[in-house]
N, C-alpha and C positions, 0 to 999 in steps of 0.2 A: 548777499543782496536779497532784499525782501521781494517776493513775487506778488504782483498785484493780481486781482481776479482776471483782468484783461489778458495779462501775460500767461496765466495758467490756461486760459481759454485758447490762446494762440497755440500753445504746445499740444493741447488736446486735438485741435484741428490739424496740426502737423501730422499727428498719428492718423487721424481720419483721412488725410490726404492719400494714404495708401489703400483706402478701402476699395477702390475700383478693382484691385487685384483679387478681391474676394468674389467677384462676380463672374470670373472666367476661369475655367479649369486650367487652360493653357493661356499664359499671358500673350496678348497680341503684340508680339515683338519679333521682327523678321528673323534675326540671327540667333535668338536665344536657344532654339533647339540644338544648334551646332555647338554652342558653348556648354550646354548641359551634357551633350554627347562627349565632349572632351573630358570632363571630370568623371563621368560614368565610366568611360573607357580607361582612364587612369586608375580608377578603383578596380576595374576588372583585370587589368594587367597584373595585379598583385595576386590573382587567383591562379593556381596551377592548372586548372581545367578549363580556362577560358579558351574557346576554340579559335580566336583570332589573334593570339599572341604574336604570331609570325607576320602579321600585317603591319605592326606598328613599332616605333621606337620613340623614346622620349627625348625632346630637345629642351633642356632646361634654360638655356641662355636665350630668353625671349623678353621683349619689352612689355609683355602683358601678364606677368607672372603673379603679381600681388593679389589681384582679384580672384584668380584661379585658386591660389593657395587658401584664401579665406573660404571660398566655396568648397574646396576639397575638405577642409576641416569640418564645416557644417554638415557636409554629406556623409560624414562618418556616423552621424547620429540621426539624420533625417533622410527620407527618400529624396532623390535628386531634384524632382520637380518642386517639392516643398522647400528644399534648401535654396533653390534659385529664387523662388517667389519671396522667401523670407529676406534674402539679401537685397533684392530689388526694393522691397518694401522699406527696409532699413535705410537704403539710399534715398528713396523718395521722402522719407521722414526727416532724415538728417540734412538734406540739402537746404531747405528753407531755414532750418535752425542755425546752421553754420553761416549761411548768408546773412541771417539776422545779426549774428555777432559781428560780422564785417560792417554792416550798416551802423550798428551801435558804436563801433569804434570811431566812426567819422561823425558821430553826433546827429545822424538822421532821425527823422520822425519815426517813432515806434509803430505808428499805424501803417507805414509802408510795408512792414513785414508780411502783412496779410496777402499782399499782391503776389508773393513768391510761393504760395501754397501749391499751385499747379505747374510750376516751371519744369519739373522733372519729366513731364509727359510729352515733351516735344520731340524733335527730330532724333536725338540719340536714343530715346526710349523706344520710339516707333520702330527703329531699325534694330533694336536689341543689342546695342554696343555695350555689352555687359561690363567689361573692365573700365570703360570710360564712365559709365553710370556710377559704379562703385567708387571710382576715383573722384567724382565731382565734389562731394562734401569734404573729402580729404584735402583737395587742392585749395578749397576755400579756407580751410583752417590754416594751411600753409601760407596763403596770402595774408591772412590776418596776422599771423606770427611774423611774417616778413616785413609787413608795413610797420608794426610796432618796433621791430628791431631796427629798421631804417631810421626811425625817429629817435631812437635811443640805443645806439649800438653798444654791444659788449662782447668780449671774447667768448664768454660762456654761451650766450645766445647764438653767436655766429657759428660755433661748433655744432650746436644742436640743429641749427637750420641746414648746415652742410649735410648732416646725417639725414635730415628730413628730405632734402633735395634728392639724395640717392634713393631714398625710399620711394619717392614719386616715380623714379625710373622703373622700379619694379611694378608699380601699379599700372602705369601706361605712359609710353614715351611722349605722346601728345600732351597728356596732362602735365607731365614734368616740364615740357617746353613752355607750356602756357604759364604755369606757376612761376618758374624760374625767370622767364622772359619778362613778365610784368613786374616781378619783384626787383629785378636788376634795373629796369627802366625807372621804377619809383626812386631807387637810390640815385641813379645818374641825373634825374631831373631835379634833385634837391639843390640847395644853395651852398653846399659844403665845398671845400677844396677838392680838386680832382684826385689828389692822393688819398684823401679820406674816402671819397666816393668809391674808388677802386678797391680799397681795403674792405670797406663795408659790403661791397657787392661780390666779394670773392665766394661766399657760400653758394651764390646763385649761378656762377659760371664754372664752379669747380667740377660739375659732372660733364662739362663740354668735351674734354678729351676722351672720356669713356664713351660718350655718345658717338663721336666721330669714328673711333676705332670699331665700335659695334656696327654702325651703319656700313662701314667699308666691308667688314667681314660678311655681314648679312646680305648685302646687295651682291657682292662678288660670288657668294655661294648660292644665289638664286632663292634666298629666303622669302622675298616678298611675293605677293600674289602675281601670277603671270598674266596680267591683263593690261589693256590700254585704256587710258582715260584722258579727259580734257581738263583744262584749268577751270572752265565753267564760269567765266565772267558773264554777268547778265544785269540788265536794268531792273530785273524783278527781284534782285537780292533784298532790297528793303522790305518787300512784301514777305518774302521767305523769313527774314529775320524777325519781323514784328509778330508774325503768327506763331512761329516755332518757339520764340522766347517766352510765350505764355502757355505753351503746351499744346498748341493747335497746329493743324495741317496748313501749309502755305497756300491759302486762297485769299482773294481780295477781301472777302467778308471777315475772315479770321484776322487778317492784317489790320482791318479797321478796329476790331476788338482789341488787338494788341496795342494799337496806337492809343486808344482811349485809356488802357491800363497804364501805359507809359506816361500819359499826360496827367493822370490823376494827382501825383505829387505836386506838379506845377500848378494845377488848378487850386491847390491849397496853399500856394505861395512858395513852393520850393524854388530855389535858385541855384545856379551853377556856382561852384566853389572857385575861389581865386587861387587855390593851392596848385602850383605848377606840377608837382609830382602826381597829384590825383588827376589833373587834367591830362597829363601825358599817358597815364594808364588807360583812361577811357578812350582817348583818341586812338591809341595803338590798338585797343580791342575793336573799336568800330572800323578802323581801316582793315583789320584782319577779316572781319565779317563781310566787308564790302568787296575786298580785292584778294583775299586769300585763296589758295588753290582748292578745287574740289578733289583733285587726284594728285598724289605725290608718293613716290616710292612704293607703288603697288597698293596704296591706301586710298580707297574711295571715300567720298563724303567727309573730307578732312575739315574744311572750315565750317560746314553745316552744323556739325554736332555741338559747336561752341555757342550756339544760340541759347543754350541752357543758362549761360552766365550773363545774359543781357540785362536783366533787372538788377542782379547784384553789382554789376559794373556801373550801372546807372547810379546806384546809391553810393558808389564811391565818389562820384563827381558832383553830387548835389547836396545841398544842406537845407535844413528846415528854416523857415523864416523866423525872424525875431518877433514878429507880430502877425496875427491872423485877422486883423480888423477888416482888411480889404475883402476877405472872403467869408466874413461872418454870415452874410445873407444866405449863402448856399452851403455853409459848413456842415449842417446836419445831413443834407443830401449827399455831399461828397464823402463824409465819414461812412455813411451806410454803403456807398459803392465800394469802398475798400474791402468790405466784408462780403457784399453780395456777389460781386464779379468772380472772385476766386472760388467761393463756395459753390456758386452755380456751375462753374466749369468742372469742379470735382464731381458734382452730382451728374452732370452730363456724361462724364467719363464712365461713371458707374453704369449708366444705361447702355452706353456703347459697348463696354466690356461684356455686359450681359447679352447683348445682341450678337457679339462675336462668339460667345459661348454657344449660343443656339446654332450659329452658322457652322461652327467647327465640330458639332456633335457627331457628324457623320464619321469623322476620323476615330472618335472614341468608340463608336459602334464597331468599326472595322478592326480596331486594335484588339478587341476581345477574341478575334478569330486568328490572331497571329501566335505562333509558337515562339518561345524565347530562343536565343542563341542562333538565329538564322541570319542570312545575309540578304539585304533588301536593296533594290534600286528604286528611287523615287522618280516617277515620270509625272511631274506636276505641270500638266498642260495649261491649267487655269490656276495661276498662283495668286490671283487678286482676291482680296476680301471686299465684298460689296459694302461692308460696314465702314471700313477705313479707307477704301480706294487705294490700297497699298498692297504689294505682293507679300502679304502676311503668311502665305502658305509655301513660299519659295523653298524653305528648309524644313518643312513640317515632318518629312519622313525621318529626320534625325531624332525625333522623339522616340522612335522605336529603338534606336541604338542607345539612347539615354536611359530608357526605362526597362528594356527587355534584354540587355546584355548581348545585343546583336551587333551587326555592322551595317551601316547604311551609306549609300552614295547618292548624290554628290556629298563629299565631306571636306570640311576645312582642313583635314589632315593632309590634303594634297599640297598645301603650301605652308602648313605648320603653325599650329597654335598649341604648343607644348607637346601634344601627341601628333606625330607625323607618320605618314606611310613610309615604309622602308623603300629604298630605291628599287629593290627587286620585287616589291609586293605585286600581287596579281590584281592590278587596277588598270582599267582601260577607259576611264571616264575623264574627259578633259575638265579643266577648271571653269569652263564656260557652259558646261552641260546643263547645270541647273536652270539656266535661262533659256536653253534651247533643247527641251526634252524631245521635240519633234525630230531631232537629228539621230535618235536612237537607231542603231543598226545592230542586229543580233551578232554578227560576226565581228564587226569593228569594235563593239563595246563588250564583247565576250559575255553574251547573255547567260551562258551556262554557269557562270560564277554565282548567279543569284537564285536564292530560294523563292523570294517574293518579289513581285513588282507592284508597287503602290502607285495607282494612277488617280489623278484628280482631273476630272473633265465632266461636263454636263451629261455626256452620253458615252455609251460603251464603244471604245475605239480599239478594242483588243485585236480585231481582225486585221486592222492596218498596222498596229504596233508590232505584232508578233508574226507578221506574214512571212518572214524569212527564218523563223525559229526552227532550229534543227532538232528540237525535242518538244513534246507536248507542254503547253502552258494552259493550265486549267483555271477556270473561274472559281473563286472562293467565296467572296462576299461583295455586297454593294450597299452603300448607305449614303444618301444625298449625292454629293458630287464625287464620292470616293469609291474606288474600285480596287479590289485586291485579287491578284492572280498568283498562282504557285507553279513552279517548274516541276515537272515530273522527270526526274533525272535518269530513271531506268536502272539497270543492273550495272554495278561497277565492274563486273567481270566481262562485260561486253565492251570491247575496245571502241566501238562506234557510239556508245551511249554518252550522254552529257555527264553522267557521273564519272566516267573514265576520263573525259576531257578535263573536268574540274580537278581531279586528282593529279593529272599530268601537269596542269597549269600551276598548281600549288607546289609541285615538286621542282619546278624550274627556278632554282635559287642559287 
């Protein structure tokens, strides 16, 4: 296929869509430090002198393995932070490109593709759902292949899609459910005979027994996060959806921007398709976004992350007009908006990432004072970023574990993401501790286990935090809102010292 100048320009801007990541040393993504720590620890466990080998074990049967394996491979050649940013950038670039292929399959207007440039920066990105983000362009490719197969089924393609469906399970369980569910619905909504429908849909339901067995084993073994959550029905879901679907935070202003972006194709004459399978896919997606659960099986923000697919799903259900005469008067203006809106959003993201880099600079100053191979407890009393109005610093302490071969709490290892704490590991931090650092108690949380305490707060609160400490905790450094303290363990030969207590704790296995 011959590439036009406009098409080449679109691919160039897909690459430029990842440029905000260049403006911040650490990406403003809440969970990303934890995911980076998982792979860094996986690498460290292969080293014979890693001091925290006895804390962890590997649990390979996980629904989030694919993205981690890709990151592990890249981390063999690049530092973990660079590897994370490279893969996120690749996903940001690949998502609008693969969504464009889906749009093209259904004959949509090529101009619509520009609107998808910023879609990766929404809810899933802001919360740092690494495996989901990596899986987004992959599931779009799966849906494209599935729709083509449903329209012209063959045994060979069916076998390939069966393999592809199982591959999605390795990437992310939710991604697999999304892809297989919509693909099966597309088949069922067709006008074929029911026998033909079921045979054609087999590749998409074939992973179901494996999923059921896995979920039963996983839940019965306590593999999910031990937290409580709500379904989260709300009349504000349309606002959340419209804003996040174009990469913005869920505010009324951003929802208005999202609504305008969704309306642009219709302003140029786009209309709803009369294809029943395409209608079924979009309606099912919309119902999920409006009524799906926020929390299920220990997984928070379940439906929210799928806002990323809002525009691609819209382009499944609309077709371009046969004539544009009715919109010719405003055609030039509307055409320009298809380019101006997404590019302006990307530029605004660059400024916000740069502001976040300035805001988080204090951590980078503190980081230079930390020795490697230590154990740290994060006490992030102020986890909010004033730039994003989100708890971007909730898991920031895990960057120490990711980059300095140490161990940091709170850690996702408590409920398992490939690298898990051993049942007998010396850990006394609850799964809710990151949200409630004010609950820290020296004896209850075994403060003597930690070499460093990393505090984020506007003022020095060490007198209150360490008021019950049984050994000296000294001030090390302070920059911005970040404070670093170090435990003075004392002589290990003194049975009353914290050094002796730590040794005794680590020997109780």
